[in-house]
KEDRENDREN-34673 format. One line per field, with one value per residue (C-alpha): x, y, z; chain. Coordinates in nm, 3 decimals. Layout:
BEGIN
u: X;...
v: Y;...
w: Z;...
cadena: A;...
***
This chain:
BEGIN
u: 7.034;6.921;6.569;6.485;6.517;6.295;6.010;6.020;6.025;5.717;5.667;5.678;5.402;5.136;5.245;5.232;5.500;5.799;5.876;6.130;6.047;6.128;6.114;6.431;6.789;6.860;7.224;7.286;7.573;7.472;7.124;7.186;7.033;7.307;7.140;6.772;6.449;6.180;5.831;5.490;5.151;5.277;5.667;5.981;6.306;6.664;6.887;7.245;7.544;7.316;7.156;6.774;6.737;6.367;6.368;6.195;6.422;6.606;6.926;6.740;6.542;6.869;7.011;6.697;6.761;7.124;7.011;6.750;7.039;7.236;7.490;7.516;7.846;7.703;7.419;7.672;7.856;7.537;7.441;7.796;7.788;8.165;8.338;8.575;8.904;8.728;8.544;8.895;9.023;8.721;8.751;9.124;9.021;8.772;9.025;9.256;8.988;9.055;9.381;9.182;9.147;8.858;9.051;9.125;8.770;8.658;8.916;8.737;8.376;8.372;8.686;8.553;8.487;8.221;8.477;8.708;8.428;8.382;8.740;8.718;8.346;8.442;8.582;8.317;8.127;7.781;7.907;8.054;7.734;7.516;7.713;7.700;7.318;7.289;7.502;7.270;6.967;7.109;7.080;6.693;6.578;6.425;6.558;6.797;6.605;6.485;6.542;6.717;6.695;6.943;6.770;6.988;7.268;7.535;7.839;7.729;7.933;7.640;7.515;7.833;7.804;7.430;7.541;7.797;7.549;7.277;7.482;7.337;6.982;6.683;6.658;6.949;7.058;6.951;7.122;6.900;7.026;6.959;7.315;7.405;7.785;7.756;7.563;7.816;8.086;7.905;7.820;8.181;8.398;8.222;7.947;7.988;7.730;7.458;7.168;7.126;6.838;6.881;6.572;6.457;6.364;6.122;5.920;5.740;6.001;6.004;5.949;5.649;5.485;5.620;5.925;6.182;6.264;6.474;6.487;6.779;6.806;7.128;7.249;7.047;6.700;6.760;6.839;6.487;6.226;5.926;6.027;5.676;5.612;5.943;5.880;5.547;5.730;5.996;5.713;5.533;5.831;5.847;5.701
v: -8.252;-7.942;-7.959;-7.646;-7.841;-8.122;-7.877;-7.802;-8.163;-8.327;-8.680;-8.640;-8.896;-8.819;-8.462;-8.488;-8.377;-8.611;-8.689;-8.896;-9.251;-9.259;-9.633;-9.658;-9.562;-9.187;-9.065;-8.701;-8.451;-8.183;-8.083;-8.219;-8.540;-8.749;-9.089;-9.175;-9.284;-9.041;-9.144;-9.030;-9.192;-9.384;-9.414;-9.403;-9.256;-9.277;-8.994;-9.092;-8.895;-8.597;-8.596;-8.703;-8.931;-8.878;-9.161;-9.482;-9.754;-10.065;-9.896;-9.664;-9.955;-10.133;-9.817;-9.804;-10.167;-10.084;-9.792;-10.003;-10.239;-9.961;-9.998;-9.627;-9.670;-9.952;-9.718;-9.451;-9.731;-9.845;-9.491;-9.421;-9.759;-9.810;-10.137;-10.275;-10.097;-9.764;-9.812;-9.867;-9.549;-9.349;-9.452;-9.353;-9.019;-8.950;-9.049;-8.766;-8.503;-8.154;-8.261;-8.450;-8.265;-8.218;-8.369;-8.679;-8.719;-8.704;-8.962;-9.206;-9.097;-9.025;-9.163;-9.090;-8.801;-8.641;-8.624;-8.435;-8.202;-8.111;-8.062;-7.772;-7.671;-7.320;-7.229;-7.401;-7.155;-7.256;-7.194;-6.858;-6.748;-6.883;-6.716;-6.381;-6.419;-6.499;-6.195;-5.969;-6.133;-6.074;-5.700;-5.742;-5.667;-5.966;-6.221;-6.370;-6.371;-6.674;-7.004;-7.053;-7.395;-7.517;-7.800;-8.051;-7.867;-8.143;-8.105;-7.754;-7.506;-7.264;-7.355;-7.207;-6.893;-6.854;-6.896;-6.626;-6.386;-6.462;-6.393;-6.457;-6.440;-6.677;-6.964;-7.103;-7.254;-7.605;-7.809;-8.102;-8.363;-8.727;-8.842;-8.895;-8.878;-8.527;-8.411;-8.573;-8.390;-8.065;-8.073;-8.167;-7.967;-7.748;-7.577;-7.697;-7.434;-7.575;-7.807;-8.112;-8.327;-8.622;-8.647;-8.708;-8.421;-8.631;-8.674;-8.388;-8.200;-8.302;-7.948;-7.750;-7.499;-7.142;-7.198;-7.019;-6.653;-6.803;-7.138;-7.218;-7.491;-7.465;-7.708;-8.023;-7.942;-8.123;-8.443;-8.426;-8.644;-8.467;-8.112;-7.959;-8.113;-7.988;-7.641;-7.638;-7.771;-7.486;-7.234;-7.414;-7.357;-6.989;-6.781
w: 5.753;5.945;6.110;5.920;5.582;5.727;5.765;5.386;5.256;5.111;4.955;4.568;4.546;4.812;4.883;5.263;5.509;5.583;5.952;6.141;6.197;6.563;6.603;6.377;6.473;6.435;6.424;6.499;6.506;6.749;6.610;6.260;6.154;5.992;5.942;5.980;5.801;5.695;5.654;5.525;5.455;5.157;5.157;5.350;5.260;5.397;5.536;5.457;5.575;5.633;5.292;5.257;4.969;4.841;4.581;4.608;4.454;4.534;4.649;4.867;5.017;5.086;5.254;5.480;5.574;5.671;5.881;6.045;6.142;6.279;5.994;5.902;5.715;5.505;5.400;5.275;5.080;4.912;4.801;4.669;4.481;4.502;4.429;4.679;4.566;4.533;4.870;5.036;4.862;4.965;5.328;5.318;5.168;5.448;5.708;5.585;5.676;5.543;5.381;5.115;4.788;4.553;4.264;4.469;4.560;4.191;4.106;4.338;4.300;3.922;3.747;3.397;3.166;3.395;3.671;3.442;3.356;3.715;3.768;3.512;3.585;3.704;3.357;3.150;2.928;3.060;3.417;3.322;3.155;3.423;3.697;3.507;3.496;3.856;3.958;3.753;3.911;4.257;4.200;4.214;4.562;4.738;4.481;4.725;5.058;5.221;5.048;4.718;4.532;4.270;4.100;3.915;4.079;4.041;4.257;4.373;4.186;4.123;4.463;4.604;4.415;4.521;4.886;4.845;4.672;4.924;5.246;5.583;5.704;5.743;5.504;5.300;4.984;4.860;4.598;4.451;4.219;4.123;4.189;4.558;4.503;4.361;4.665;4.901;4.712;4.713;5.096;5.185;4.941;4.689;4.880;5.247;5.372;5.156;5.224;4.988;4.875;4.646;4.422;4.056;3.855;3.651;3.972;4.151;4.348;4.724;4.859;4.992;4.767;4.764;4.973;4.748;4.637;4.367;4.171;3.935;3.686;3.467;3.200;3.302;3.146;2.817;3.019;3.187;3.008;3.167;3.098;3.103;3.441;3.587;3.443;3.639;3.951;3.931;3.924;4.223;4.434;4.404;4.674
cadena: A;A;A;A;A;A;A;A;A;A;A;A;A;A;A;A;A;A;A;A;A;A;A;A;A;A;A;A;A;A;A;A;A;A;A;A;A;A;A;A;A;A;A;A;A;A;A;A;A;A;A;A;A;A;A;A;A;A;A;A;A;A;A;A;A;A;A;A;A;A;A;A;A;A;A;A;A;A;A;A;A;A;A;A;A;A;A;A;A;A;A;A;A;A;A;A;A;A;A;A;A;A;A;A;A;A;A;A;A;A;A;A;A;A;A;A;A;A;A;A;A;A;A;A;A;A;A;A;A;A;A;A;A;A;A;A;A;A;A;A;A;A;A;A;A;A;A;A;A;A;A;A;A;A;A;A;A;A;A;A;A;A;A;A;A;A;A;A;A;A;A;A;A;A;A;A;A;A;A;A;A;A;A;A;A;A;A;A;A;A;A;A;A;A;A;A;A;A;A;A;A;A;A;A;A;A;A;A;A;A;A;A;A;A;A;A;A;A;A;A;A;A;A;A;A;A;A;A;A;A;A;A;A;A;A;A;A;A;A
***
């Protein structure tokens, strides 16, 4: 997690800024925060493998306990929720570094129909349509300046396109999703230049008001229970 992302995060429940809990172990890679606990006035949240998880649940609490004990690898295992055979396969995959493939990662992280869907995501009609719309939107001056947020962005396919359209400059591209494994896949393979935040679209989005020049939500809106509240949240994020 880049420090610039930390400055944008807010607790979805009390709305206050999140800061590092300095009394607990913090693992860094250069200036990036890879493993830590974030806190506010009411809650605490883990950062696991560079991804802040702004959800207050039992699994997240267990991940924080692992981080507190200095067991950063165990925190990742908890968030990926892999059984013993898949955990061993995942560790072997990570050990291969850049030689590991996207298809192999999906076979471990999502060995079901959704994994197959992500294999062919770039040719899916909804992706083709959404990417055409975003390319048209990119022609509007100022629409891709600063921060861009891809809400319910899954494994980051549209996030990757948004990053390419955005180019360089202040800000960045953020992919937000409920499922941690999708974000791990996005930041490692699909859209490695993007920032990621694990959060629930049924709760207030964990970002400061007016941070974004563009907010995207493709495909997932029918799966949200509190659609009206999420629509309000998407507008709140726009600067």
